[in-house]
N, C-alpha and C positions, 0 to 999 in steps of 0.2 A: 199404637198411635198415641202421640202426646195428647193429653186430655186436660181440659180446663173447665169441664162442665160444672164442677162444684164451685168454681169461682164465679162463672157468669150468672149462676142462679141468684147471686146476691146483689145484682145490679140495683142501684138506687134510681127509680124512675121519677125524677123530679124535673119537670119541664123548665127550661130557661132559654133566654135569648142569647145566642152565640153567633160568632162569625162562621160563615161557611168555610170549611177547610177542604181542600181537594185540589181544584185546578190551580189555585195560587198557594204554593207551598212556602213555608217560612224561609226567608233568606237570613244570612248572618249579618245584616246591617239594618240600620233604621234611617229612613228618610221620611220626614213628616209629610212632604208634598205628595209622594206616591201613595202613602197610606191614606191620605185624604181623597185620593181617587179610588183606592181599593174599597174603602168602607162602604160607600153608597152602592157600589156594584155588588158587594156581598149582601147588602140589605134588600136587594131585589128578591132574594129567596123568601124573606118574610113577607114582602109585598105580594108575592104570588100566592100566598096562602088565602087571600081573599078570593071568594068564589066569582066565577064569570069574568067578564071584561072589565068589571069595576076595578080589578087589581091593576089594570094598566094605568090608572090615574096615579097610583102610588109609585108604580115603576117609572112613570115619566118624571116624577119629582126626583127619584133616585138618579136617573140618567142626567137630568139637568145639573144636579149637584156634582156628579162625577165630571161632567164636561167643564163646568166652571173651575173645578179644582185642577183639572188638567191644564186649562188655559192659563190660569193664574199661577200655577206652580211649576210650569214647564222648565223655566230657567233653573229653579232649585233642584228639580229632578235631574236635569242634565249635569248640574254641578256635582251630583252624587255618583255619577257613573265612573267606573274605573276607566282610566285613560285607554287601556288596551281594548276596552269593549265599548267605547263611546259611539263609534259608527253604528254598531249593531243596535245599541240602545236608542239612538235617534230614529232609526228605521222602525223600531218596535213602537216608539211613541207615536210616530206618524200612523202606523196601522191601528193603534188604539184610538186615535182621534177619528179616523175614518169609520172604525167599528162603532163608535158612539153615535155618529151620524146615522149609520145604518140601523142601529137599534132604535133611534128616535123615529125613523120612518116605519119601522115595524110596529111601533106603538101607534103611530098615526093611522096605520092600516088596520088597527085593532086585531092584530094577529098574535093572540096570546101564546099559542103553541110555539111560536118562533123565538120567544123571549129567552127562555132558559138556555137553549143552545148558543145563542149569541152572547148571553151573560158569561157562559163558560169560556167562550173564545176570548172575550175581553179580559177575564181574570187570568187566562193563560198569558196574555200579553203583559199584564201587570207582573206576574211571576217572573217572566223573562227579564223585564226591566230591573226587578229587584236582584235577580241573579247577576245582571250586568254591573251591579254596584259592588260586587265582590271580586277582588283581584287576588287570585290564588286561593289557597285553602286557609281558613282563618285560625286554625289551632292544630296542635300536634296530638295525634292519637297516642294513647299510652303505649309504652315500649313493648309490653307483653302482647299487644294486639297489632303492632305496627307492621308485622310481616304477613298478616292475613290479607286476603283480597279486600280492598277498600274502595268505596266509591266516593271520590272527592269532588262532589258536585251533584248535579241532577242527571237522571237518565229516564228515558221513556221506553216502555216495552209494550208490545202487542201480544195478547194471549188469545189464541183461536181455540174455541171449544166446540166440539161436536155435540149438539144437544139431541138426545134420542127421542124423547117423548113429548115434544112440543110441535104440533103440526104447523104452527106459524113461524117457527124459527128452527133452522137446521144447524147452521154454523153461526157463531157469534164471535166478534172480535172485541175484546175488552182492552182499552188503552189504559195503561197504568203509569203514573208518574212516581218515580222513586226519589226520595230526598236524602241524598248523601251528605248534605250539609249538617243535618241533625242526627243522622244515623249512618255514618260511613261504614262501620263494620257490618251491620245488618244488611244494608243495601248492597255492599260489595260482595258479601257472601251469596246473595240471591242472584246478582248479575253474573257472577262467576259460574253458578250452577246453570243459569240460563244458557250461557255460552257452551257449557258442556252438554247441552240438550238433555239435561237431567229430567226435566218435567215433560218432555215431548212423549206423547203416548200414554201418559199417566192418567188414571181416572180420578174424578172427584170422589173423595172418600168420606166426606161428611157434608150433609146439607139438611139442617134441622130447623130452618126458619130463623135461626139466630145467627149462624155463621155458615160459610162454605169453606171447606178445608181440603187440602191435598198436600202431597210431598212425602208420604210414607212409602218408601220403595218396597218392592217385593222381597220376600226373605225375612230373616230374623231381625235384621237391622232396622231401626226406626228413623234413621237419618242417612246422610251421605257418607259413604265410605271412600276416603281419599285413596285412590289406587297407588299413589306414590308412597303411602305409609301403611296401607292396609288397615287403618284405624278410622273410627268415626270422627268426622270434623264437627266440632261444636263451637258455638260462638257465645259471647257473654250477653246478658241482659244489657240493653243500651237505651238510656232514657235521657233526653235533653230537657232540662228544666228551663222555663222561661226566665231570662235574666242571667243564666249561666253562660260561660264562654265555651264550655265543652260538655259533652255528655257525661252522665254518671254511669259507671259500669259495675255489673256484678251484684247489685243489691236493688231491691224494690224501694220505692219512695216510702212505703209503709215501714219497712225494716229500718230505714234511716230516720224515721220519725218526722218526715217531711209531709205531713198530712194535708197542708194547705198549698203545697207547691203546685204550680201550673205547668203542665207539660207542653212543649212546643208542638208536638204532633199528637193530638188527643184522639180518642175514639168518639168522634162527634159527627161522622158523615157516613152515609150509606156507601159501602165499598171501601172503608178504612182497611188497610192491609197490615198485618202484623205477623210475627213469628210465634208459632206454637212451641210449647216447652213442657217439661215435666212440672207438675204442680209444685213440688217441694225442692226443685233444683233450678235456681235462677239462671244458671249458665249451661243449660242442656239443649238449647235450640240448635237445630242443625239444618234441616231442609223443609220441615213442615210449616206451611203458611196458611193463614186463614183471612177471610174477608168478612167484615161485620155487615149484617143485614138489617140494621136498625137505623132509624132516622135520629137526628141530633136531639130532638125533643125527648127521646126515650133514653139517650145516653149522653146527658149534658157533660160538657168539658169539665174534667177534674171533679165531677160529682158522681162518678161511677167507679166501680172497683177494678175495672180493666186498666184505666190510666195509671201509669207508674208501675204496673205489674208485667206488662208485655211490651215488647219492642215494636212500636209502630214505625214503618219506614216508607209508606206510600199510600196512594189513594187511586181508586179507579175513577177516571175522569171522562170516559166515554162508554156508553152502553151499560152503566152500572145497574140500571133497573133490571136488566136481564139476569143478574146474579141470582135473583130470587127464583128464576126458572130452572136453575141448575139442580140436578139430582145426582145421587150416588150412582156411579157407573158412567156418567157422561165423561167424554174423553177430551183431554187437553191435546189437541193436535200439534200445537207448537207454541212456544213463547220466543219472541224475537226482539232484540234490542233495536229500536229504530233511531235513537239518538242518545248521545251521552256516553257511548262506550269508551271514548277517549278519556273519560274521567275515572275509569277503573285502573287502579294500580295493584301490583302484585297478583296478577291473574294466575291462578293455579292451572287453568285449562291449557296454558301454553307450556307448562312444564311436563316433560316426558317422564312418566312414572316408571 
């Protein structure tokens, strides 16, 4: 099994305030108006750290700020939509406006427990609007990787896990959003394996309180063996740096001397999903994946040694708290793509080996 224990033991535990990454994944465009809606919605996470219903006063300020930003910036947001996606973007903005009103009523009812799920829903709407601002794929994947399965956009998958030793939970469905805009090779590789049913019936193979990991098939191979070639299929390390137009491939940010670079997809959320690899081989990832079980305060963006060393390509957006209940031997019953499969190009599962 690919092991990175010697790496994670060096995590720098410096708390910091960061944006919540997960439901709203980075798009490849910038629109100030939609970001002014997004930021106060993300700030709800910090507001909820206050104990009891007192937190709702701060949440209410966040919601009012987001509502004002949406009302005042709607025309600018609409102007940023790709023409081919304008109709969908308008519908999503309408849903966002209604959702903000619903969240305001939740606050008025002093229903603290309902805030976080509604926040997640609203951030999903923001992410959809940002995606609708991208017309086509914004850059070319390097030629040496261009024939691999690539996810040119976003996709959502549901992972159903049979939990053995928890009397309160038997089956749990984890919803995972994959970001092919910032990690097309890594995301495409995973979706391709999902469509091959590679993970169905596989056990959780590591659960140590820091990560949950799976993807090591039975037998001597530590990754996916492509039946068309009889060889292990590996993919390169893939890191998108904030401000760059395309990912960096094949080298860690540390190896490149980019010590202060900010990654687009950081390890800063419970349920961050990334590829495992051999410690001293940047391009050895194949099928083994892991999910981070630490909150953002313990793994601040770009202040921990995971960022820039491992390819992050998605986040668990529903039922992520139950990841901590998974144990070695729990079985992945299935992983299914529920949206975005049309963004997968060069799928190997359609090729007869």
